[in-house]
C-alpha positions in Angstrom: 0.0 0.0 0.0 1.2 3.5 -0.7 3.0 2.7 -4.1 1.6 3.4 -7.5 1.8 -0.3 -8.6 0.3 -1.6 -5.4 -3.2 -3.0 -5.6 -5.9 -1.1 -3.7 -7.7 -3.5 -1.3 -10.7 -1.6 0.1 -11.8 -4.6 2.2 -8.6 -5.1 4.3 -6.9 -1.8 4.3 -7.6 -1.4 8.0 -5.7 -4.6 8.9 -2.3 -3.1 8.3 -0.4 0.2 8.3 0.8 1.8 5.0 4.2 2.3 6.6 4.8 -1.4 7.5 5.5 -4.2 5.0 4.0 -7.7 5.3 7.2 -9.0 7.0 6.9 -6.3 9.6 9.8 -4.1 8.4 9.5 -0.4 7.8 8.0 0.7 4.5 9.7 4.0 3.8 7.4 6.7 2.6 8.5 8.9 -0.3 5.7 11.4 -0.7 5.6 13.1 -4.1 6.1 16.9 -4.0 2.8 18.7 -4.1 1.6 22.2 -4.9 -1.7 23.9 -5.0 -4.0 26.3 -3.2 -4.2 24.4 0.1 -0.4 23.8 0.2 0.3 27.4 -0.5 -2.0 28.5 2.4 -0.5 25.9 4.7 2.9 27.4 3.9 1.7 30.9 4.9 0.1 29.6 8.1 3.3 27.7 8.9 5.4 30.8 8.6 3.2 32.6 11.1 3.1 29.7 13.6 6.8 29.0 13.4 7.6 32.7 13.9 5.4 32.7 17.0 7.0 29.5 18.2 10.5 30.8 18.0 9.7 34.3 19.2 7.6 33.0 22.2 10.5 32.7 24.7 11.7 36.2 23.9 8.4 38.0 24.3 8.3 39.8 27.6 5.5 41.7 29.3 6.7 44.2 31.9 10.1 42.4 32.0 8.7 38.9 32.5 8.3 36.1 30.0 5.0 35.8 28.2 5.3 32.0 28.2 7.3 29.8 30.5 6.7 26.2 31.5 9.4 25.6 34.2 8.5 22.1 35.3 11.7 22.0 37.4 10.8 24.8 39.7 7.1 24.1 39.2 6.5 27.7 37.9 4.3 28.3 34.8 3.7 31.6 33.1 0.9 31.5 30.5 0.1 34.7 28.6 1.8 36.7 31.4 -0.1 35.0 34.3 2.0 33.1 36.8 0.9 29.7 38.2 2.6 28.1 41.2 2.2 24.7 42.7 -0.5 26.2 44.9 -2.4 27.0 41.7 -2.6 23.3 40.6 -6.4 23.5 40.6 -6.2 26.3 38.1 -3.9 24.4 35.8 -6.2 21.4 36.0 -9.1 23.6 34.9 -6.9 25.0 32.1 -6.0 21.4 31.0 -9.7 20.4 31.1 -10.6 23.4 28.9 -7.9 22.4 26.5 -9.0 18.8 26.3 -12.7 19.7 25.9 -11.8 22.2 23.2 -9.8 19.6 21.3 -12.7 17.2 21.6 -15.2 19.8 20.4 -12.9 20.9 17.6 -12.3 17.3 16.5 -16.0 16.4 16.5 -16.7 19.3 14.2 -13.5 19.6 12.0 -11.7 16.3 12.5 -7.9 16.4 12.5 -7.5 19.8 10.9 -5.2 20.8 13.7 -2.8 18.0 12.8 -2.5 19.2 9.2 -2.3 22.9 9.8 -1.0 23.6 13.3 0.7 20.6 14.9 4.4 21.3 15.5 5.3 17.8 14.2 3.6 18.5 10.8 4.9 22.1 10.6 8.5 21.1 11.0 8.3 17.8 9.1 6.4 19.0 6.0 7.2 22.8 6.0 10.9 22.7 7.1 12.6 19.3 6.9 10.7 18.0 3.9 11.3 21.2 1.9 15.1 20.9 2.6 15.0 17.3 1.5 13.3 18.2 -1.8 15.8 20.9 -2.3 18.9 18.7 -1.8 17.7 15.2 -2.9 14.9 16.1 -5.3 11.4 14.7 -5.6 10.2 11.3 -4.5 11.6 9.2 -7.4 15.0 10.9 -7.1 15.1 10.3 -3.3 14.2 6.7 -3.8 16.9 6.3 -6.4 19.5 8.1 -4.2 18.7 5.8 -1.2 19.0 2.7 -3.3 22.3 3.6 -5.0 25.7 2.5 -3.4 27.6 5.0 -1.4 29.4 7.2 -3.9 30.5 10.8 -4.0 27.1 12.2 -4.9 25.3 10.2 -2.2 27.8 11.1 0.5 27.7 14.8 -0.5 23.9 15.1 -0.5 23.4 13.0 2.6 26.1 14.9 4.5 24.7 18.3 3.5 21.1 17.3 4.5 22.1 15.8 7.8 24.2 18.9 8.6 21.3 21.2 8.0 18.9 18.9 9.9 21.3 18.9 12.9 21.6 22.7 12.9 17.8 23.0 12.8 17.4 20.4 15.5 19.8 22.5 17.7 17.8 25.6 17.1 14.6 23.7 18.1 16.1 22.2 21.2 17.4 25.6 22.4 13.9 27.1 21.8 12.3 24.3 23.8 14.8 24.7 26.6 14.0 28.5 26.6 10.3 27.6 27.2 11.3 25.3 30.1 13.9 27.3 32.0 13.9 30.8 30.4 16.0 32.6 27.8 18.5 34.0 30.3 19.2 30.6 31.7 19.7 29.1 28.2 22.2 31.9 27.4 24.2 31.0 30.5 24.4 27.4 29.4 25.5 28.4 25.9 28.1 30.9 27.0 29.6 28.8 29.8 31.8 25.7 29.2 29.8 22.4 29.4 31.6 21.3 32.6 30.2 24.3 34.5 26.6 23.4 33.6 26.6 19.7 32.7 22.9 19.1 33.4 21.9 21.9 31.0 24.3 20.8 28.3 23.1 17.2 28.5 19.5 18.4 28.3 20.2 20.4 25.2 22.1 17.6 23.5 19.3 15.1 24.4 16.6 17.3 22.9 18.7 17.9 19.8 19.1 14.1 19.4 15.4 13.5 19.9 14.4 16.1 17.3 17.0 14.9 14.8 15.8 11.3 15.2 12.2 12.2 14.8 12.5 14.4 11.7 15.2 12.4 9.9 14.1 8.9 10.6 11.0 8.4 12.7 8.9 10.9 10.7 5.3 9.9 10.1 5.6 7.2 12.6 5.2 9.9 15.3 1.7 10.5 14.0 0.8 6.9 13.1 2.3 5.0 16.0 3.0 7.4 18.9 0.5 10.2 18.9 -2.8 9.2 20.7 -4.8 11.9 18.9 -5.3 9.7 15.8 -6.8 7.0 18.0 -8.9 9.4 19.9 -10.5 10.7 16.8 -11.9 7.2 16.2 -14.3 7.6 19.1 -15.0 11.3 18.5 -15.8 11.5 14.8 -19.2 10.8 13.4 -20.9 11.2 10.0 -21.3 15.0 10.5 -17.6 15.6 11.3 -15.7 17.5 8.5 -12.6 15.7 7.3 -10.5 15.5 4.2 -12.8 13.1 2.4 -13.1 11.4 -1.0 -16.5 11.8 -2.6 -17.2 8.2 -3.4 -20.7 9.0 -4.7 -19.3 11.1 -7.4 -16.0 9.2 -7.9 -17.1 5.6 -8.2 -16.8 3.5 -10.3 -13.2 4.4 -11.1 -11.8 4.3 -14.6 -9.6 6.1 -17.1 -11.2 9.1 -18.7 -9.8 11.8 -20.9 -10.5 15.5 -21.2 -12.4 15.2 -24.5 -14.4 12.2 -23.3 -18.0 13.1 -22.3 -19.3 12.3 -18.9 -21.0 8.9 -18.9 -23.1 7.1 -16.3 -20.7 4.1 -16.5 -17.7 5.8 -14.9 -17.2 8.2 -12.0 -14.8 11.1 -11.9 -11.9 9.2 -10.3 -9.5 8.1 -13.0 -7.6 5.8 -10.6 -4.3 7.6 -11.1 -3.3 7.0 -7.4 -1.6 10.4 -7.2 -3.6 11.0 -4.0 -1.7 8.0 -2.6 1.7 9.1 -3.9 1.5 12.5 -2.2 0.3 11.2 1.1 2.9 11.7 3.9 1.5 8.7 5.9 1.1 6.3 2.9 -2.7 5.9 3.0 -5.3 5.8 0.2 -7.9 8.5 1.1 -10.4 6.7 -1.2 -10.8 4.0 1.4 -12.5 6.5 3.8 -11.6 8.1 7.1 -8.5 6.5 8.5 -6.5 6.9 11.7 -3.3 7.7 9.8 -4.8 10.7 7.9 -3.5 14.0 9.3 -5.7 16.2 7.1 -2.7 17.7 5.4 -4.8 18.4 2.2 -2.0 17.2 -0.2 -4.5 14.8 -1.8 -7.0 17.6 -2.3 -4.4 19.7 -4.2 -3.2 16.9 -6.5 -6.7 15.7 -7.2 -7.9 19.1 -8.1 -5.0 19.3 -10.6 -6.1 16.0 -12.2 -9.7 17.1 -12.4 -8.7 20.3 -14.3 -6.7 18.1 -16.8 -9.7 15.8 -17.5 -12.2 18.7 -17.5 -14.1 17.6 -14.4 -15.2 19.7 -11.4 -12.7 20.2 -8.6 -13.5 18.9 -5.1 -13.6 15.1 -5.7 -11.4 15.1 -2.6 -12.3 18.0 -0.3 -13.2 19.0 3.2 -16.6 17.3 3.7 -18.5 15.1 6.1 -20.0 11.7 5.2 -23.5 13.2 5.6 -22.7 16.0 3.1 -21.4 13.5 0.6 -24.4 11.2 0.9 -27.2 13.7 1.3 -25.7 17.0 0.0 -26.3 18.9 3.2 -24.0 19.6 6.1 -25.1 19.6 9.8 -22.7 21.3 12.1 -24.6 22.2 15.3 -25.6 18.6 16.3 -26.6 17.5 19.8 -23.1 16.3 20.5 -21.6 19.7 19.5 -24.2 21.5 21.7 -23.3 19.3 24.7 -19.5 19.8 24.3 -20.0 23.5 23.8 -22.0 23.8 27.0 -19.4 21.9 29.0 -16.6 24.1 27.5 -18.4 27.3 28.4 -19.0 26.1 31.9 -15.3 25.3 32.3 -14.2 28.6 30.9 -16.6 30.5 33.2 -15.3 28.5 36.2 -11.7 29.1 35.3 -12.3 32.9 34.9 -14.0 33.0 38.3 -11.2 31.0 40.0 -8.5 33.1 38.3 -10.1 36.4 39.3 -10.7 35.3 42.9 -7.4 33.6 43.7 -5.2 35.1 46.4 -2.2 37.1 45.4 -0.2 35.9 48.3 -0.1 32.4 49.6 1.5 30.6 52.6 1.8 27.0 53.6 2.8 26.1 57.2 3.8 22.6 58.3 5.4 21.3 61.5 9.0 20.5 61.0 9.4 16.8 60.0 11.0 14.4 62.5 10.5 16.7 65.6 7.8 16.8 68.2 8.2 19.5 70.9 11.0 21.2 72.8 10.8 22.0 76.5 12.5 25.3 77.4 13.7 27.0 80.5 11.1 29.0 82.3 8.4 26.4 81.8 7.8 27.0 78.1 7.2 24.5 75.3 7.9 25.1 71.6 7.2 23.5 68.2 9.3 24.2 65.1 7.5 25.0 61.9 8.4 25.5 58.2 6.6 28.1 56.1 6.6 28.6 52.3 5.4 32.0 51.0 4.5 32.5 47.3 4.2 36.1 46.0 2.0 35.9 42.9 2.1 39.6 42.3 4.8 41.5 40.5 5.6 43.9 43.4 7.5 43.2 46.6 5.4 42.3 49.7 6.2 42.4 53.4 4.5 39.6 55.3 4.2 38.4 58.8 2.5 35.5 60.8 0.7 36.3 64.0 -1.0 33.6 66.3 -4.7 34.4 66.7 -4.5 33.0 70.3 -2.5 35.5 72.3 -1.3 32.7 74.7 1.0 31.6 71.8 4.2 33.5 70.9 6.0 33.3 67.5 9.8 33.4 67.3 11.5 33.5 63.9 14.6 31.5 63.0 17.3 33.0 60.8 16.2 35.8 58.5 13.6 37.9 60.4 12.8 40.1 57.4 10.0 38.4 55.5 9.9 40.5 52.4 9.1 38.8 49.2 10.1 40.2 45.8 7.6 39.9 43.0 7.0 36.5 41.6 9.2 34.8 44.1 9.1 32.0 46.7 10.5 32.2 50.2 11.0 29.4 52.7 11.4 30.2 56.4 11.3 28.6 59.8 9.9 29.7 63.1 9.0 28.5 66.6 5.5 28.7 68.2 6.0 28.9 72.0 3.5 28.5 74.9 3.7 28.4 78.7 3.4 24.9 80.0 0.9 26.0 82.6 -1.6 27.1 79.8 -1.5 23.7 78.0 -4.7 21.7 78.5 -4.3 19.0 75.8 -1.5 17.0 74.1 -2.4 18.4 70.7 -4.2 21.6 70.0 -5.2 23.3 66.8 -3.9 26.9 66.3 -4.7 29.6 63.8 -2.0 31.8 62.3 -3.0 35.1 60.8 -1.2 36.0 57.6 -0.6 39.7 57.6 0.2 41.9 54.7 0.9 45.6 55.4 -0.9 45.3 58.7 -4.0 43.6 57.2 -5.2 40.0 57.7 -5.4 38.4 54.3 -5.6 34.7 55.3 -5.9 32.3 58.2 -3.7 29.3 58.3 -4.5 26.3 60.6 -1.9 24.0 62.0 -1.3 22.0 65.2 0.7 22.4 68.4 1.8 19.4 70.4 3.0 19.5 74.0 2.9 17.3 77.1 0.2 17.9 79.7 1.5 18.2 83.3 
């Protein structure tokens, strides 16, 4: 499957992958170079999206990154809004919104995201594949080059291609690292010798190797084998979902026709040229219907439209369409499923906005020090040691304090007594809670600490105090 001389078997095409031979070995895909309206528009869109992708880490709002996904420090900045570990519930809401949006989008438009906006497709088809066409030529020339013995031409072309692929992979890996740890940190890793920042250097080299492997060898397998989205669409799509689809009503039965030949009832418009198979980057035959491997790249639409022009038939034999529109000629978009998913999405968005606007700008977490119970002091006092973590979610410095609500308790700081937090920072401190032995009535008592900001109580934090009763 996937070659011009391969028989098309509509009854068993779902039993195997177009990228795997009968003996289980890899069937290398050589997609034919394509041109046309959709390819041209995909190229324009890819320029915009790639520019945004590479510029993202450098965009700053009031001196802070616009996007940062620092999983190491558990700090995320999304469109200028900072999320800390204490904001996990907000990130969960954001993830749910994203998942429901993808589900809704897939129900209506199929895998259009894969063909137009997925980074894997953008880099593979709009960057690496173009370079490959430029150096090695179209599909037949690539196949011939790979089959020939290693000679001067093959070594020269393969070396040039892999050198450029490596440079682009390095650029992508540095961009990804900039999203994870910030541009300034990446600059330090690049400027300093590898020995001074071995972890960062290894991370950059690992990312570079992964991207080079994916785009030079693994390729479409990332979409066909690894990505779960293709399998997800199998349970999301229905007959009203819009996909890149072959109009079997108009196209069947297939047969050779010529431009001067009048339209007859014996033949459909498909001339069985298999060009739609030859341009497919995942090696499928779109005429077999909706398939998991299809990424909606529109290559088959462009090449089929060219063929239809040559044989004087209307364009659109392969087009964006649903099974319902092909069978009945009408398209239904706002179905009960779409209404249900839309309602859920709107509720999630409303909940996220409410939680985001009502979240506290300053947070504190207090825990008793691990591995310690209580300490008996001179003068008949008992103390407990605590740890506190402050998170300043604002962009201005904040001076904070903790005050026991019960005046029979006394707070004593350990180490730095100046609890001033700079904007968007985290501070860890320790302190003792002390109480006279004579005022202790129970072995364990709940206490409330008032979180003070500029003299005002902004939160109440509960913890426990343990002490012996005498």
